[in-house]
A tleap script that builds the chain and sets N, CA, C and O, in Angstrom:
source leaprc.protein.ff14SB
mol = sequence {
  NMET PRO ASN VAL THR VAL LYS LEU ASP LEU
  PRO THR THR VAL CYS THR ALA THR GLY LEU
  ARG GLU ASN GLU LEU SER GLY TYR LEU THR
  GLU VAL LEU ALA VAL ASP LEU TYR ARG ARG
  ARG ARG VAL SER LEU ALA LYS ALA ALA GLU
  ILE ALA GLY LEU SER ARG ALA ASP MET VAL
  LEU ALA LEU ALA ARG HIE ASP LYS TYR PHE
  HIE TYR ASP ALA ASP ASP ALA GLN SER ASP
  TRP ASN THR LEU ARG ASP LEU LEU PRO CALA
}
set mol.1.N position { -7.538 12.925 -7.855 }
set mol.1.CA position { -6.221 12.743 -8.429 }
set mol.1.C position { -6.377 11.986 -9.744 }
set mol.1.O position { -7.047 10.954 -9.785 }
set mol.2.N position { -5.765 12.483 -10.821 }
set mol.2.CA position { -5.864 11.776 -12.095 }
set mol.2.C position { -5.100 10.448 -12.042 }
set mol.2.O position { -4.131 10.295 -11.299 }
set mol.3.N position { -5.557 9.517 -12.837 }
set mol.3.CA position { -4.927 8.195 -12.886 }
set mol.3.C position { -4.059 8.058 -14.128 }
set mol.3.O position { -4.209 8.805 -15.095 }
set mol.4.N position { -3.157 7.101 -14.086 }
set mol.4.CA position { -2.323 6.725 -15.210 }
set mol.4.C position { -2.755 5.332 -15.627 }
set mol.4.O position { -2.903 4.448 -14.782 }
set mol.5.N position { -2.956 5.130 -16.908 }
set mol.5.CA position { -3.312 3.805 -17.411 }
set mol.5.C position { -2.065 3.170 -18.018 }
set mol.5.O position { -1.379 3.778 -18.840 }
set mol.6.N position { -1.787 1.946 -17.602 }
set mol.6.CA position { -0.621 1.218 -18.086 }
set mol.6.C position { -1.095 -0.080 -18.695 }
set mol.6.O position { -1.914 -0.782 -18.104 }
set mol.7.N position { -0.592 -0.406 -19.865 }
set mol.7.CA position { -0.931 -1.668 -20.510 }
set mol.7.C position { 0.288 -2.573 -20.427 }
set mol.7.O position { 1.387 -2.186 -20.824 }
set mol.8.N position { 0.091 -3.771 -19.912 }
set mol.8.CA position { 1.173 -4.750 -19.811 }
set mol.8.C position { 0.823 -5.989 -20.613 }
set mol.8.O position { -0.311 -6.466 -20.564 }
set mol.9.N position { 1.768 -6.497 -21.331 }
set mol.9.CA position { 1.613 -7.788 -21.997 }
set mol.9.C position { 2.477 -8.787 -21.240 }
set mol.9.O position { 3.706 -8.727 -21.282 }
set mol.10.N position { 1.817 -9.697 -20.554 }
set mol.10.CA position { 2.512 -10.688 -19.737 }
set mol.10.C position { 2.209 -12.080 -20.269 }
set mol.10.O position { 1.127 -12.318 -20.807 }
set mol.11.N position { 3.146 -12.993 -20.126 }
set mol.11.CA position { 2.859 -14.368 -20.537 }
set mol.11.C position { 1.784 -14.972 -19.634 }
set mol.11.O position { 1.674 -14.600 -18.465 }
set mol.12.N position { 1.012 -15.878 -20.159 }
set mol.12.CA position { -0.061 -16.505 -19.379 }
set mol.12.C position { 0.484 -17.292 -18.191 }
set mol.12.O position { -0.260 -17.601 -17.261 }
set mol.13.N position { 1.751 -17.612 -18.213 }
set mol.13.CA position { 2.350 -18.326 -17.077 }
set mol.13.C position { 2.338 -17.488 -15.811 }
set mol.13.O position { 2.496 -18.023 -14.714 }
set mol.14.N position { 2.153 -16.177 -15.949 }
set mol.14.CA position { 2.052 -15.310 -14.769 }
set mol.14.C position { 0.850 -15.721 -13.926 }
set mol.14.O position { 0.915 -15.704 -12.697 }
set mol.15.N position { -0.243 -16.090 -14.581 }
set mol.15.CA position { -1.429 -16.537 -13.845 }
set mol.15.C position { -1.118 -17.801 -13.049 }
set mol.15.O position { -1.510 -17.928 -11.889 }
set mol.16.N position { -0.426 -18.715 -13.670 }
set mol.16.CA position { -0.055 -19.950 -12.990 }
set mol.16.C position { 0.887 -19.658 -11.825 }
set mol.16.O position { 0.715 -20.192 -10.730 }
set mol.17.N position { 1.872 -18.815 -12.068 }
set mol.17.CA position { 2.867 -18.507 -11.042 }
set mol.17.C position { 2.252 -17.788 -9.840 }
set mol.17.O position { 2.656 -18.027 -8.702 }
set mol.18.N position { 1.285 -16.916 -10.085 }
set mol.18.CA position { 0.670 -16.158 -8.993 }
set mol.18.C position { -0.547 -16.855 -8.402 }
set mol.18.O position { -0.975 -16.538 -7.293 }
set mol.19.N position { -1.103 -17.808 -9.150 }
set mol.19.CA position { -2.327 -18.466 -8.699 }
set mol.19.C position { -3.552 -17.581 -8.865 }
set mol.19.O position { -4.586 -17.815 -8.240 }
set mol.20.N position { -3.429 -16.558 -9.716 }
set mol.20.CA position { -4.524 -15.617 -9.930 }
set mol.20.C position { -5.135 -15.792 -11.314 }
set mol.20.O position { -4.498 -16.293 -12.240 }
set mol.21.N position { -6.389 -15.364 -11.428 }
set mol.21.CA position { -7.033 -15.318 -12.740 }
set mol.21.C position { -6.609 -14.035 -13.440 }
set mol.21.O position { -6.150 -13.089 -12.800 }
set mol.22.N position { -6.762 -14.012 -14.731 }
set mol.22.CA position { -6.357 -12.849 -15.519 }
set mol.22.C position { -7.021 -11.562 -15.021 }
set mol.22.O position { -6.384 -10.510 -14.971 }
set mol.23.N position { -8.293 -11.650 -14.655 }
set mol.23.CA position { -9.009 -10.449 -14.209 }
set mol.23.C position { -8.588 -9.993 -12.804 }
set mol.23.O position { -9.008 -8.925 -12.360 }
set mol.24.N position { -7.777 -10.773 -12.106 }
set mol.24.CA position { -7.298 -10.415 -10.773 }
set mol.24.C position { -5.904 -9.782 -10.799 }
set mol.24.O position { -5.457 -9.219 -9.800 }
set mol.25.N position { -5.223 -9.874 -11.935 }
set mol.25.CA position { -3.835 -9.425 -12.008 }
set mol.25.C position { -3.680 -7.922 -11.801 }
set mol.25.O position { -2.741 -7.492 -11.132 }
set mol.26.N position { -4.563 -7.130 -12.351 }
set mol.26.CA position { -4.441 -5.686 -12.235 }
set mol.26.C position { -4.440 -5.248 -10.769 }
set mol.26.O position { -3.581 -4.471 -10.353 }
set mol.27.N position { -5.390 -5.742 -9.995 }
set mol.27.CA position { -5.451 -5.403 -8.571 }
set mol.27.C position { -4.227 -5.882 -7.813 }
set mol.27.O position { -3.700 -5.182 -6.949 }
set mol.28.N position { -3.781 -7.089 -8.150 }
set mol.28.CA position { -2.605 -7.652 -7.503 }
set mol.28.C position { -1.363 -6.809 -7.799 }
set mol.28.O position { -0.599 -6.482 -6.891 }
set mol.29.N position { -1.166 -6.461 -9.058 }
set mol.29.CA position { 0.016 -5.686 -9.431 }
set mol.29.C position { -0.023 -4.283 -8.835 }
set mol.29.O position { 1.016 -3.738 -8.461 }
set mol.30.N position { -1.204 -3.701 -8.744 }
set mol.30.CA position { -1.342 -2.396 -8.110 }
set mol.30.C position { -0.979 -2.487 -6.637 }
set mol.30.O position { -0.302 -1.608 -6.103 }
set mol.31.N position { -1.432 -3.556 -5.977 }
set mol.31.CA position { -1.105 -3.758 -4.562 }
set mol.31.C position { 0.390 -3.955 -4.376 }
set mol.31.O position { 0.981 -3.388 -3.457 }
set mol.32.N position { 1.006 -4.753 -5.237 }
set mol.32.CA position { 2.448 -5.003 -5.141 }
set mol.32.C position { 3.230 -3.698 -5.319 }
set mol.32.O position { 4.207 -3.453 -4.611 }
set mol.33.N position { 2.799 -2.872 -6.258 }
set mol.33.CA position { 3.457 -1.577 -6.470 }
set mol.33.C position { 3.335 -0.705 -5.223 }
set mol.33.O position { 4.316 -0.104 -4.784 }
set mol.34.N position { 2.136 -0.636 -4.656 }
set mol.34.CA position { 1.922 0.169 -3.453 }
set mol.34.C position { 2.786 -0.334 -2.304 }
set mol.34.O position { 3.379 0.467 -1.582 }
set mol.35.N position { 2.863 -1.649 -2.126 }
set mol.35.CA position { 3.690 -2.237 -1.068 }
set mol.35.C position { 5.156 -1.876 -1.291 }
set mol.35.O position { 5.856 -1.505 -0.350 }
set mol.36.N position { 5.616 -1.984 -2.528 }
set mol.36.CA position { 7.019 -1.689 -2.822 }
set mol.36.C position { 7.339 -0.213 -2.589 }
set mol.36.O position { 8.382 0.110 -2.019 }
set mol.37.N position { 6.468 0.672 -3.018 }
set mol.37.CA position { 6.693 2.099 -2.795 }
set mol.37.C position { 6.736 2.422 -1.303 }
set mol.37.O position { 7.551 3.233 -0.862 }
set mol.38.N position { 5.860 1.791 -0.531 }
set mol.38.CA position { 5.853 1.989 0.914 }
set mol.38.C position { 7.126 1.410 1.542 }
set mol.38.O position { 7.746 2.041 2.398 }
set mol.39.N position { 7.499 0.225 1.116 }
set mol.39.CA position { 8.701 -0.433 1.652 }
set mol.39.C position { 9.942 0.428 1.428 }
set mol.39.O position { 10.815 0.514 2.291 }
set mol.40.N position { 10.006 1.059 0.268 }
set mol.40.CA position { 11.163 1.902 -0.051 }
set mol.40.C position { 11.006 3.327 0.500 }
set mol.40.O position { 11.822 4.206 0.221 }
set mol.41.N position { 9.936 3.540 1.290 }
set mol.41.CA position { 9.652 4.826 1.927 }
set mol.41.C position { 9.512 5.961 0.920 }
set mol.41.O position { 9.891 7.101 1.188 }
set mol.42.N position { 8.962 5.626 -0.239 }
set mol.42.CA position { 8.677 6.631 -1.264 }
set mol.42.C position { 7.303 7.249 -1.058 }
set mol.42.O position { 7.040 8.361 -1.514 }
set mol.43.N position { 6.410 6.510 -0.355 }
set mol.43.CA position { 5.074 7.008 -0.049 }
set mol.43.C position { 4.710 6.632 1.384 }
set mol.43.O position { 5.266 5.697 1.960 }
set mol.44.N position { 3.772 7.376 1.940 }
set mol.44.CA position { 3.266 7.091 3.282 }
set mol.44.C position { 2.300 5.910 3.233 }
set mol.44.O position { 1.926 5.441 2.158 }
set mol.45.N position { 1.910 5.444 4.402 }
set mol.45.CA position { 0.923 4.372 4.476 }
set mol.45.C position { -0.389 4.817 3.834 }
set mol.45.O position { -1.012 4.056 3.094 }
set mol.46.N position { -0.804 6.042 4.117 }
set mol.46.CA position { -2.055 6.550 3.552 }
set mol.46.C position { -1.992 6.609 2.031 }
set mol.46.O position { -2.956 6.248 1.355 }
set mol.47.N position { -0.862 7.063 1.489 }
set mol.47.CA position { -0.712 7.153 0.033 }
set mol.47.C position { -0.639 5.748 -0.576 }
set mol.47.O position { -1.215 5.510 -1.638 }
set mol.48.N position { 0.053 4.825 0.075 }
set mol.48.CA position { 0.109 3.445 -0.424 }
set mol.48.C position { -1.290 2.847 -0.465 }
set mol.48.O position { -1.653 2.170 -1.427 }
set mol.49.N position { -2.077 3.098 0.581 }
set mol.49.CA position { -3.454 2.598 0.622 }
set mol.49.C position { -4.268 3.196 -0.520 }
set mol.49.O position { -5.049 2.497 -1.165 }
set mol.50.N position { -4.085 4.481 -0.767 }
set mol.50.CA position { -4.801 5.142 -1.867 }
set mol.50.C position { -4.421 4.521 -3.217 }
set mol.50.O position { -5.285 4.260 -4.053 }
set mol.51.N position { -3.133 4.291 -3.416 }
set mol.51.CA position { -2.660 3.681 -4.665 }
set mol.51.C position { -3.274 2.302 -4.853 }
set mol.51.O position { -3.713 1.951 -5.948 }
set mol.52.N position { -3.302 1.523 -3.776 }
set mol.52.CA position { -3.820 0.156 -3.841 }
set mol.52.C position { -5.344 0.103 -3.832 }
set mol.52.O position { -5.929 -0.947 -4.099 }
set mol.53.N position { -5.991 1.230 -3.527 }
set mol.53.CA position { -7.448 1.238 -3.435 }
set mol.53.C position { -7.952 0.523 -2.194 }
set mol.53.O position { -9.005 -0.114 -2.215 }
set mol.54.N position { -7.185 0.635 -1.109 }
set mol.54.CA position { -7.509 -0.049 0.142 }
set mol.54.C position { -7.654 0.967 1.269 }
set mol.54.O position { -7.182 2.099 1.160 }
set mol.55.N position { -8.308 0.556 2.345 }
set mol.55.CA position { -8.306 1.369 3.560 }
set mol.55.C position { -6.920 1.247 4.193 }
set mol.55.O position { -6.142 0.369 3.817 }
set mol.56.N position { -6.615 2.103 5.130 }
set mol.56.CA position { -5.314 2.002 5.811 }
set mol.56.C position { -5.180 0.665 6.535 }
set mol.56.O position { -4.121 0.038 6.502 }
set mol.57.N position { -6.253 0.234 7.185 }
set mol.57.CA position { -6.212 -1.054 7.898 }
set mol.57.C position { -5.955 -2.196 6.924 }
set mol.57.O position { -5.153 -3.085 7.211 }
set mol.58.N position { -6.628 -2.181 5.777 }
set mol.58.CA position { -6.412 -3.234 4.785 }
set mol.58.C position { -5.014 -3.149 4.173 }
set mol.58.O position { -4.443 -4.165 3.776 }
set mol.59.N position { -4.463 -1.932 4.097 }
set mol.59.CA position { -3.098 -1.788 3.581 }
set mol.59.C position { -2.105 -2.423 4.528 }
set mol.59.O position { -1.137 -3.039 4.082 }
set mol.60.N position { -2.324 -2.288 5.833 }
set mol.60.CA position { -1.448 -2.944 6.813 }
set mol.60.C position { -1.510 -4.459 6.609 }
set mol.60.O position { -0.486 -5.138 6.682 }
set mol.61.N position { -2.700 -4.984 6.356 }
set mol.61.CA position { -2.842 -6.424 6.084 }
set mol.61.C position { -2.138 -6.798 4.779 }
set mol.61.O position { -1.523 -7.860 4.690 }
set mol.62.N position { -2.224 -5.938 3.773 }
set mol.62.CA position { -1.534 -6.190 2.504 }
set mol.62.C position { -0.026 -6.231 2.723 }
set mol.62.O position { 0.664 -7.075 2.152 }
set mol.63.N position { 0.482 -5.326 3.543 }
set mol.63.CA position { 1.919 -5.339 3.851 }
set mol.63.C position { 2.313 -6.678 4.467 }
set mol.63.O position { 3.337 -7.255 4.102 }
set mol.64.N position { 1.513 -7.163 5.386 }
set mol.64.CA position { 1.810 -8.447 6.033 }
set mol.64.C position { 1.763 -9.592 5.027 }
set mol.64.O position { 2.588 -10.504 5.083 }
set mol.65.N position { 0.798 -9.546 4.104 }
set mol.65.CA position { 0.717 -10.593 3.070 }
set mol.65.C position { 1.984 -10.653 2.226 }
set mol.65.O position { 2.367 -11.713 1.731 }
set mol.66.N position { 2.624 -9.509 2.071 }
set mol.66.CA position { 3.835 -9.426 1.254 }
set mol.66.C position { 5.098 -9.403 2.113 }
set mol.66.O position { 6.168 -9.012 1.649 }
set mol.67.N position { 4.961 -9.825 3.368 }
set mol.67.CA position { 6.085 -9.888 4.309 }
set mol.67.C position { 6.790 -8.553 4.493 }
set mol.67.O position { 8.003 -8.505 4.694 }
set mol.68.N position { 6.038 -7.486 4.425 }
set mol.68.CA position { 6.546 -6.148 4.714 }
set mol.68.C position { 5.737 -5.629 5.892 }
set mol.68.O position { 4.575 -5.998 6.067 }
set mol.69.N position { 6.340 -4.794 6.680 }
set mol.69.CA position { 5.653 -4.383 7.879 }
set mol.69.C position { 5.580 -2.874 8.002 }
set mol.69.O position { 6.353 -2.132 7.396 }
set mol.70.N position { 4.643 -2.462 8.791 }
set mol.70.CA position { 4.322 -1.077 9.039 }
set mol.70.C position { 5.515 -0.362 9.647 }
set mol.70.O position { 6.054 -0.808 10.660 }
set mol.71.N position { 5.936 0.751 9.037 }
set mol.71.CA position { 7.001 1.586 9.598 }
set mol.71.C position { 6.370 2.517 10.633 }
set mol.71.O position { 5.394 3.211 10.347 }
set mol.72.N position { 6.918 2.522 11.790 }
set mol.72.CA position { 6.448 3.471 12.808 }
set mol.72.C position { 7.645 3.789 13.686 }
set mol.72.O position { 8.063 2.976 14.511 }
set mol.73.N position { 8.186 4.977 13.496 }
set mol.73.CA position { 9.381 5.334 14.246 }
set mol.73.C position { 9.090 6.485 15.203 }
set mol.73.O position { 7.942 6.899 15.365 }
set mol.74.N position { 10.127 6.986 15.824 }
set mol.74.CA position { 9.969 8.048 16.821 }
set mol.74.C position { 9.344 9.303 16.214 }
set mol.74.O position { 8.545 9.970 16.872 }
set mol.75.N position { 9.692 9.630 14.985 }
set mol.75.CA position { 9.096 10.799 14.331 }
set mol.75.C position { 7.593 10.621 14.139 }
set mol.75.O position { 6.823 11.561 14.330 }
set mol.76.N position { 7.174 9.397 13.755 }
set mol.76.CA position { 5.749 9.115 13.609 }
set mol.76.C position { 5.036 9.264 14.952 }
set mol.76.O position { 3.957 9.851 15.029 }
set mol.77.N position { 5.645 8.732 15.999 }
set mol.77.CA position { 5.041 8.823 17.334 }
set mol.77.C position { 4.925 10.283 17.777 }
set mol.77.O position { 3.910 10.679 18.350 }
set mol.78.N position { 5.954 11.075 17.514 }
set mol.78.CA position { 5.917 12.493 17.885 }
set mol.78.C position { 4.828 13.218 17.106 }
set mol.78.O position { 4.110 14.044 17.669 }
set mol.79.N position { 4.700 12.922 15.832 }
set mol.79.CA position { 3.660 13.541 15.013 }
set mol.79.C position { 2.273 13.177 15.531 }
set mol.79.O position { 1.395 14.035 15.619 }
set mol.80.N position { 2.075 11.900 15.874 }
set mol.80.CA position { 0.785 11.473 16.428 }
set mol.80.C position { 0.506 12.170 17.754 }
set mol.80.O position { -0.613 12.613 18.010 }
set mol.81.N position { 1.525 12.261 18.588 }
set mol.81.CA position { 1.364 12.923 19.879 }
set mol.81.C position { 0.971 14.384 19.687 }
set mol.81.O position { 0.074 14.878 20.370 }
set mol.82.N position { 1.632 15.078 18.763 }
set mol.82.CA position { 1.318 16.482 18.503 }
set mol.82.C position { -0.114 16.633 18.004 }
set mol.82.O position { -0.819 17.558 18.406 }
set mol.83.N position { -0.539 15.741 17.142 }
set mol.83.CA position { -1.908 15.782 16.613 }
set mol.83.C position { -2.902 15.584 17.746 }
set mol.83.O position { -3.867 16.339 17.862 }
set mol.84.N position { -2.679 14.578 18.580 }
set mol.84.CA position { -3.583 14.326 19.699 }
set mol.84.C position { -3.621 15.500 20.667 }
set mol.84.O position { -4.693 15.882 21.136 }
set mol.85.N position { -2.475 16.070 20.967 }
set mol.85.CA position { -2.399 17.198 21.884 }
set mol.85.C position { -3.206 18.384 21.326 }
set mol.85.O position { -3.886 19.085 22.076 }
set mol.86.N position { -3.124 18.601 20.005 }
set mol.86.CA position { -3.860 19.703 19.389 }
set mol.86.C position { -5.363 19.449 19.372 }
set mol.86.O position { -6.151 20.392 19.434 }
set mol.87.N position { -5.760 18.194 19.289 }
set mol.87.CA position { -7.181 17.853 19.195 }
set mol.87.C position { -7.891 17.775 20.543 }
set mol.87.O position { -9.085 18.056 20.647 }
set mol.88.N position { -7.142 17.390 21.571 }
set mol.88.CA position { -7.756 17.212 22.889 }
set mol.88.C position { -7.925 18.552 23.591 }
set mol.88.O position { -7.077 19.434 23.466 }
set mol.89.N position { -9.042 18.706 24.344 }
set mol.89.CA position { -9.233 19.950 25.088 }
set mol.89.C position { -8.172 20.099 26.174 }
set mol.89.O position { -7.705 19.113 26.743 }
set mol.90.N position { -7.804 21.330 26.448 }
set mol.90.CA position { -6.759 21.606 27.443 }
set mol.90.C position { -7.231 21.388 28.856 }
set mol.90.O position { -6.464 21.580 29.799 }
savepdb mol mol.pdb
quit
């Protein structure tokens, strides 16, 4: 998948406010974007993890760090059940 490059000019106070070094901001902002897109149900957990450059398990941890939690509803459970049923021998 091709990437988009974005240049941001932020005041240096952002480092103080976030407690991050300048070289850590890009990863942090990418993670925050992925969390927000997932929270607003614009992307799946897998896509959010891909955006953030994390594994799915690490994305779940990222959601918790940002006080957002994993969405798992009846449709997700049904989809998982169908997948398992198709994969398991009869």
